[in-house]
FIVOFI-540221 format. One record per residue (C-alpha): x, y, z; residue in one letter. Coordinates in nm, 2 decimals. Layout:
# residues N
+--------+--------+--------+---------+
:   east :  north :     up : residuo :
+--------+--------+--------+---------+
:      X :      Y :      Z :       A :
...
+--------+--------+--------+---------+
# end
This chain:
# residues 305
+--------+--------+--------+---------+
:   east :  north :     up : residuo :
+--------+--------+--------+---------+
:  -0.93 :  -0.33 :  -4.85 :       M :
:  -0.65 :  -0.10 :  -4.72 :       V :
:  -0.36 :  -0.29 :  -4.57 :       Q :
:  -0.14 :   0.01 :  -4.48 :       R :
:  -0.32 :   0.28 :  -4.29 :       I :
:  -0.21 :   0.58 :  -4.08 :       P :
:  -0.17 :   0.49 :  -3.71 :       G :
:  -0.35 :   0.81 :  -3.62 :       D :
:  -0.73 :   0.76 :  -3.66 :       L :
:  -0.76 :   1.13 :  -3.71 :       A :
:  -0.58 :   1.10 :  -4.05 :       H :
:  -0.76 :   0.77 :  -4.15 :       L :
:  -1.06 :   0.95 :  -4.30 :       A :
:  -0.85 :   1.16 :  -4.53 :       Q :
:  -0.65 :   0.86 :  -4.63 :       H :
:  -0.96 :   0.67 :  -4.72 :       L :
:  -1.11 :   0.96 :  -4.90 :       I :
:  -0.80 :   0.97 :  -5.12 :       T :
:  -0.81 :   0.60 :  -5.19 :       R :
:  -1.18 :   0.59 :  -5.26 :       I :
:  -1.16 :   0.90 :  -5.48 :       S :
:  -0.89 :   0.72 :  -5.68 :       S :
:  -1.12 :   0.42 :  -5.73 :       V :
:  -1.41 :   0.64 :  -5.83 :       S :
:  -1.20 :   0.82 :  -6.08 :       Y :
:  -1.10 :   0.49 :  -6.25 :       R :
:  -1.42 :   0.29 :  -6.23 :       Y :
:  -1.70 :   0.54 :  -6.20 :       G :
:  -1.93 :   0.68 :  -5.92 :       S :
:  -1.96 :   0.49 :  -5.60 :       I :
:  -2.31 :   0.39 :  -5.46 :       A :
:  -2.20 :   0.27 :  -5.12 :       A :
:  -1.89 :   0.21 :  -4.90 :       I :
:  -1.82 :  -0.08 :  -4.67 :       G :
:  -1.55 :  -0.08 :  -4.41 :       I :
:  -1.44 :  -0.38 :  -4.20 :       S :
:  -1.23 :  -0.31 :  -3.89 :       T :
:  -1.05 :  -0.52 :  -3.64 :       S :
:  -1.22 :  -0.59 :  -3.30 :       E :
:  -0.91 :  -0.43 :  -3.15 :       F :
:  -1.08 :  -0.09 :  -3.21 :       F :
:  -1.40 :  -0.19 :  -3.03 :       S :
:  -1.47 :   0.01 :  -2.71 :       S :
:  -1.41 :  -0.17 :  -2.38 :       H :
:  -1.37 :   0.13 :  -2.15 :       R :
:  -1.61 :  -0.01 :  -1.90 :       Q :
:  -1.59 :  -0.34 :  -1.72 :       S :
:  -1.74 :  -0.65 :  -1.89 :       V :
:  -1.99 :  -0.68 :  -1.60 :       N :
:  -2.14 :  -0.34 :  -1.68 :       N :
:  -2.17 :  -0.42 :  -2.05 :       L :
:  -2.34 :  -0.76 :  -2.04 :       T :
:  -2.67 :  -0.62 :  -2.18 :       K :
:  -2.51 :  -0.41 :  -2.44 :       Q :
:  -2.36 :  -0.50 :  -2.78 :       S :
:  -1.99 :  -0.43 :  -2.85 :       Q :
:  -1.93 :  -0.08 :  -2.99 :       T :
:  -1.66 :   0.09 :  -3.19 :       H :
:  -1.44 :   0.35 :  -3.02 :       S :
:  -1.58 :   0.71 :  -3.06 :       P :
:  -1.30 :   0.81 :  -3.30 :       E :
:  -1.37 :   0.51 :  -3.53 :       L :
:  -1.75 :   0.55 :  -3.51 :       A :
:  -1.70 :   0.90 :  -3.65 :       Q :
:  -1.52 :   0.76 :  -3.96 :       L :
:  -1.83 :   0.65 :  -4.16 :       P :
:  -2.00 :   0.98 :  -4.08 :       M :
:  -1.70 :   1.17 :  -4.23 :       N :
:  -1.72 :   0.95 :  -4.55 :       L :
:  -2.10 :   0.99 :  -4.58 :       I :
:  -2.05 :   1.37 :  -4.56 :       Q :
:  -1.78 :   1.37 :  -4.82 :       H :
:  -1.92 :   1.13 :  -5.08 :       F :
:  -2.29 :   1.16 :  -5.00 :       K :
:  -2.34 :   0.78 :  -5.02 :       V :
:  -2.43 :   0.51 :  -4.76 :       D :
:  -2.13 :   0.39 :  -4.55 :       C :
:  -2.13 :   0.08 :  -4.33 :       S :
:  -1.87 :   0.01 :  -4.06 :       L :
:  -1.85 :  -0.35 :  -3.94 :       V :
:  -1.61 :  -0.57 :  -3.74 :       M :
:  -1.40 :  -0.84 :  -3.89 :       H :
:  -1.59 :  -1.13 :  -3.73 :       S :
:  -1.91 :  -0.99 :  -3.89 :       H :
:  -1.77 :  -0.94 :  -4.24 :       S :
:  -1.60 :  -1.28 :  -4.24 :       A :
:  -1.92 :  -1.46 :  -4.16 :       A :
:  -2.11 :  -1.27 :  -4.43 :       I :
:  -1.84 :  -1.35 :  -4.69 :       A :
:  -1.83 :  -1.72 :  -4.60 :       C :
:  -2.21 :  -1.73 :  -4.62 :       D :
:  -2.20 :  -1.58 :  -4.97 :       A :
:  -1.94 :  -1.83 :  -5.08 :       I :
:  -2.15 :  -2.12 :  -4.94 :       S :
:  -2.46 :  -1.99 :  -5.12 :       N :
:  -2.28 :  -1.95 :  -5.44 :       A :
:  -2.14 :  -2.30 :  -5.42 :       T :
:  -2.48 :  -2.45 :  -5.35 :       T :
:  -2.65 :  -2.25 :  -5.63 :       N :
:  -2.38 :  -2.38 :  -5.87 :       A :
:  -2.46 :  -2.74 :  -5.75 :       D :
:  -2.83 :  -2.68 :  -5.80 :       L :
:  -2.78 :  -2.56 :  -6.16 :       I :
:  -2.55 :  -2.85 :  -6.25 :       E :
:  -2.76 :  -3.13 :  -6.11 :       Q :
:  -3.13 :  -3.20 :  -6.13 :       P :
:  -3.28 :  -3.25 :  -5.78 :       L :
:  -3.53 :  -3.49 :  -5.65 :       S :
:  -3.74 :  -3.39 :  -5.34 :       A :
:  -3.52 :  -3.61 :  -5.12 :       D :
:  -3.18 :  -3.53 :  -5.26 :       S :
:  -2.90 :  -3.42 :  -5.03 :       S :
:  -2.84 :  -3.10 :  -5.23 :       L :
:  -3.21 :  -3.01 :  -5.21 :       D :
:  -3.20 :  -3.05 :  -4.83 :       K :
:  -2.88 :  -2.85 :  -4.82 :       R :
:  -3.04 :  -2.57 :  -5.02 :       A :
:  -3.34 :  -2.56 :  -4.79 :       R :
:  -3.11 :  -2.57 :  -4.49 :       G :
:  -2.91 :  -2.26 :  -4.59 :       L :
:  -3.15 :  -2.03 :  -4.41 :       H :
:  -3.14 :  -2.25 :  -4.10 :       K :
:  -2.77 :  -2.22 :  -4.05 :       E :
:  -2.64 :  -2.09 :  -3.72 :       A :
:  -2.29 :  -1.94 :  -3.77 :       T :
:  -2.04 :  -1.85 :  -3.50 :       L :
:  -1.77 :  -1.63 :  -3.64 :       S :
:  -1.44 :  -1.58 :  -3.45 :       V :
:  -1.17 :  -1.33 :  -3.54 :       F :
:  -0.82 :  -1.38 :  -3.40 :       L :
:  -0.57 :  -1.11 :  -3.51 :       G :
:  -0.44 :  -0.80 :  -3.34 :       D :
:  -0.75 :  -0.83 :  -3.12 :       G :
:  -1.02 :  -1.09 :  -3.08 :       C :
:  -1.39 :  -1.09 :  -3.15 :       G :
:  -1.70 :  -1.31 :  -3.20 :       M :
:  -2.03 :  -1.27 :  -3.38 :       S :
:  -2.33 :  -1.50 :  -3.40 :       F :
:  -2.58 :  -1.54 :  -3.69 :       Y :
:  -2.90 :  -1.73 :  -3.71 :       K :
:  -3.12 :  -1.76 :  -4.02 :       N :
:  -2.89 :  -1.51 :  -4.19 :       N :
:  -2.94 :  -1.24 :  -3.93 :       E :
:  -2.69 :  -1.13 :  -3.67 :       Q :
:  -2.80 :  -1.19 :  -3.31 :       E :
:  -2.65 :  -0.96 :  -3.04 :       H :
:  -2.59 :  -1.21 :  -2.76 :       H :
:  -2.39 :  -1.10 :  -2.45 :       P :
:  -2.19 :  -1.42 :  -2.47 :       L :
:  -2.05 :  -1.34 :  -2.81 :       S :
:  -2.04 :  -0.96 :  -2.78 :       S :
:  -1.80 :  -0.97 :  -2.48 :       H :
:  -1.63 :  -1.30 :  -2.53 :       W :
:  -1.29 :  -1.16 :  -2.59 :       A :
:  -1.28 :  -0.98 :  -2.26 :       H :
:  -1.42 :  -1.26 :  -2.04 :       S :
:  -1.18 :  -1.47 :  -1.84 :       T :
:  -1.00 :  -1.76 :  -2.00 :       L :
:  -1.18 :  -2.08 :  -1.88 :       P :
:  -0.99 :  -2.31 :  -1.65 :       N :
:  -0.71 :  -2.05 :  -1.63 :       F :
:  -0.39 :  -2.19 :  -1.46 :       Q :
:  -0.09 :  -1.96 :  -1.46 :       W :
:   0.15 :  -2.26 :  -1.45 :       L :
:   0.01 :  -2.38 :  -1.78 :       V :
:  -0.12 :  -2.06 :  -1.94 :       D :
:   0.15 :  -1.82 :  -1.82 :       G :
:   0.11 :  -1.48 :  -1.66 :       L :
:  -0.05 :  -1.18 :  -1.84 :       T :
:  -0.04 :  -0.80 :  -1.79 :       P :
:  -0.36 :  -0.61 :  -1.71 :       I :
:  -0.58 :  -0.62 :  -2.02 :       C :
:  -0.67 :  -0.29 :  -2.19 :       R :
:  -1.03 :  -0.34 :  -2.06 :       C :
:  -0.90 :  -0.34 :  -1.70 :       G :
:  -0.95 :  -0.71 :  -1.63 :       N :
:  -0.70 :  -0.99 :  -1.59 :       E :
:  -0.66 :  -1.32 :  -1.79 :       A :
:  -0.89 :  -1.21 :  -2.07 :       C :
:  -0.93 :  -1.45 :  -2.36 :       I :
:  -0.78 :  -1.18 :  -2.59 :       E :
:  -0.46 :  -1.19 :  -2.39 :       Q :
:  -0.41 :  -1.55 :  -2.50 :       F :
:  -0.56 :  -1.58 :  -2.84 :       L :
:  -0.46 :  -1.26 :  -3.03 :       S :
:  -0.15 :  -1.27 :  -3.24 :       A :
:   0.05 :  -1.03 :  -3.01 :       P :
:  -0.05 :  -1.25 :  -2.71 :       S :
:   0.09 :  -1.57 :  -2.88 :       I :
:   0.41 :  -1.38 :  -2.95 :       E :
:   0.42 :  -1.27 :  -2.58 :       R :
:   0.37 :  -1.63 :  -2.46 :       Q :
:   0.66 :  -1.74 :  -2.68 :       Y :
:   0.88 :  -1.47 :  -2.53 :       H :
:   0.79 :  -1.58 :  -2.18 :       Q :
:   0.90 :  -1.93 :  -2.25 :       V :
:   1.21 :  -1.88 :  -2.47 :       V :
:   1.30 :  -1.52 :  -2.37 :       L :
:   1.33 :  -1.44 :  -2.74 :       K :
:   1.11 :  -1.24 :  -2.97 :       D :
:   0.95 :  -1.41 :  -3.27 :       Q :
:   0.67 :  -1.30 :  -3.50 :       T :
:   0.36 :  -1.52 :  -3.53 :       L :
:   0.48 :  -1.62 :  -3.88 :       T :
:   0.81 :  -1.73 :  -3.74 :       Q :
:   0.64 :  -1.93 :  -3.46 :       I :
:   0.42 :  -2.11 :  -3.71 :       F :
:   0.72 :  -2.18 :  -3.92 :       S :
:   0.89 :  -2.33 :  -3.62 :       G :
:   0.59 :  -2.56 :  -3.57 :       V :
:   0.64 :  -2.68 :  -3.93 :       D :
:   1.00 :  -2.76 :  -3.85 :       Q :
:   0.90 :  -2.94 :  -3.52 :       S :
:   1.09 :  -2.68 :  -3.32 :       E :
:   1.01 :  -2.78 :  -2.95 :       P :
:   0.94 :  -2.43 :  -2.81 :       H :
:   0.72 :  -2.32 :  -3.10 :       A :
:   0.53 :  -2.66 :  -3.09 :       S :
:   0.47 :  -2.62 :  -2.72 :       R :
:   0.33 :  -2.27 :  -2.76 :       I :
:   0.11 :  -2.38 :  -3.05 :       Y :
:  -0.03 :  -2.68 :  -2.86 :       R :
:  -0.11 :  -2.45 :  -2.56 :       T :
:  -0.27 :  -2.19 :  -2.79 :       Y :
:  -0.50 :  -2.46 :  -2.95 :       I :
:  -0.60 :  -2.58 :  -2.61 :       D :
:  -0.67 :  -2.23 :  -2.49 :       Q :
:  -0.88 :  -2.17 :  -2.81 :       L :
:  -1.08 :  -2.49 :  -2.75 :       A :
:  -1.15 :  -2.40 :  -2.39 :       R :
:  -1.26 :  -2.05 :  -2.49 :       S :
:  -1.51 :  -2.19 :  -2.75 :       L :
:  -1.67 :  -2.46 :  -2.53 :       V :
:  -1.92 :  -2.23 :  -2.36 :       N :
:  -2.03 :  -2.04 :  -2.68 :       P :
:  -2.07 :  -2.36 :  -2.87 :       I :
:  -2.27 :  -2.53 :  -2.60 :       Q :
:  -2.50 :  -2.23 :  -2.54 :       Q :
:  -2.54 :  -2.10 :  -2.90 :       L :
:  -2.53 :  -2.44 :  -3.07 :       Q :
:  -2.38 :  -2.32 :  -3.41 :       P :
:  -2.38 :  -2.54 :  -3.71 :       T :
:  -2.08 :  -2.36 :  -3.85 :       R :
:  -1.77 :  -2.21 :  -3.69 :       L :
:  -1.59 :  -1.95 :  -3.91 :       V :
:  -1.23 :  -1.87 :  -3.81 :       L :
:  -1.05 :  -1.56 :  -3.95 :       S :
:  -0.75 :  -1.35 :  -3.88 :       G :
:  -0.37 :  -1.41 :  -3.88 :       E :
:  -0.38 :  -1.63 :  -3.57 :       A :
:  -0.59 :  -1.88 :  -3.76 :       T :
:  -0.37 :  -1.93 :  -4.06 :       T :
:  -0.17 :  -2.23 :  -3.96 :       Y :
:  -0.26 :  -2.50 :  -4.22 :       P :
:  -0.38 :  -2.78 :  -3.98 :       T :
:  -0.54 :  -2.54 :  -3.73 :       L :
:  -0.90 :  -2.64 :  -3.80 :       T :
:  -0.82 :  -3.01 :  -3.77 :       A :
:  -0.61 :  -2.95 :  -3.45 :       D :
:  -0.89 :  -2.75 :  -3.30 :       L :
:  -1.15 :  -3.02 :  -3.37 :       K :
:  -0.93 :  -3.27 :  -3.18 :       V :
:  -0.88 :  -3.03 :  -2.89 :       A :
:  -1.26 :  -2.95 :  -2.87 :       L :
:  -1.33 :  -3.33 :  -2.85 :       S :
:  -1.15 :  -3.33 :  -2.52 :       R :
:  -1.41 :  -3.10 :  -2.37 :       Y :
:  -1.74 :  -3.16 :  -2.55 :       I :
:  -1.90 :  -3.45 :  -2.73 :       H :
:  -1.79 :  -3.47 :  -3.10 :       V :
:  -2.16 :  -3.43 :  -3.21 :       N :
:  -2.16 :  -3.08 :  -3.06 :       E :
:  -1.86 :  -2.97 :  -3.26 :       I :
:  -1.98 :  -2.75 :  -3.56 :       P :
:  -1.83 :  -2.76 :  -3.90 :       V :
:  -1.51 :  -2.55 :  -3.88 :       I :
:  -1.44 :  -2.32 :  -4.18 :       I :
:  -1.14 :  -2.11 :  -4.25 :       H :
:  -1.19 :  -1.89 :  -4.55 :       P :
:  -0.94 :  -1.91 :  -4.84 :       K :
:  -0.77 :  -1.59 :  -4.94 :       Q :
:  -0.83 :  -1.46 :  -4.59 :       D :
:  -0.68 :  -1.12 :  -4.66 :       E :
:  -0.98 :  -1.04 :  -4.89 :       F :
:  -1.25 :  -1.20 :  -4.68 :       T :
:  -1.31 :  -0.89 :  -4.47 :       F :
:  -1.32 :  -0.66 :  -4.77 :       A :
:  -1.57 :  -0.89 :  -4.95 :       R :
:  -1.79 :  -0.92 :  -4.64 :       G :
:  -1.79 :  -0.54 :  -4.59 :       A :
:  -1.89 :  -0.49 :  -4.95 :       F :
:  -2.18 :  -0.73 :  -4.93 :       L :
:  -2.31 :  -0.57 :  -4.61 :       I :
:  -2.28 :  -0.22 :  -4.76 :       A :
:  -2.46 :  -0.34 :  -5.08 :       E :
:  -2.74 :  -0.49 :  -4.87 :       K :
:  -2.78 :  -0.17 :  -4.66 :       N :
:  -2.78 :   0.04 :  -4.97 :       H :
:  -3.05 :  -0.17 :  -5.14 :       N :
:  -3.26 :  -0.16 :  -4.82 :       N :
:  -3.22 :   0.22 :  -4.81 :       H :
:  -3.34 :   0.25 :  -5.17 :       L :
:  -3.64 :   0.03 :  -5.11 :       R :
:  -3.75 :   0.24 :  -4.80 :       S :
:  -3.70 :   0.58 :  -4.98 :       S :
+--------+--------+--------+---------+
# end
């Protein structure tokens, strides 16, 4: 995981080559490389209507990054989005926890742990990233499904948008107006705060204000949770996930998962609401998920060769 990277993507490959070479020098040769990137770098240069049958793609500059690393290190390199890597990381944690339970406790045929173990491969996971950009991925039976609903969720219109409640937004980078990303990303929450208070605050400061029951911060937070709930109703009802994984800096408020469940219950039946999961140590979730994906791809490559 690299937290500080060059702003120019042209220099990113060289930066990563230096970092990876340092790791290789200390710990030995590298078999595979996994990179997780924010959905902010996904390509949305066409309108959402023209992309409904396609999966979300990386920008051309970023798509070249793994090719440069493959050329330099002569190993497999996987490039995935944060919503993808977060889902894989959480699934690995869930599997590890269940396997530990299975080792510690003898199971009968009807035990709840046995049912849970059998059900791991029947999980349907909806993974949502909310950070500098927004993104969504959907997984069923441990395999990613490219569904138009999840692929272009961030750049669809915020459901039940009312400018008096939700505020005004500039034109989105995809060319549309009132996109979900313009309300749920970290910069968008900061923009909404500025519209109300006419004062700049970082997301961390806004969340701190919520802790202190500051009226403006609390109002922005309540609006944000309601916007998030509205944005998730359609994906939840159509995809019917059993788990909802939330990741990214805009999901780090301690009571967000509980607050979101309450907000969702205003729009859908409580039985439709999936189990909401927020990974602990979120800053390492993406790196762990990218590693697991790279390892799987590398092993598959070895088997096929």
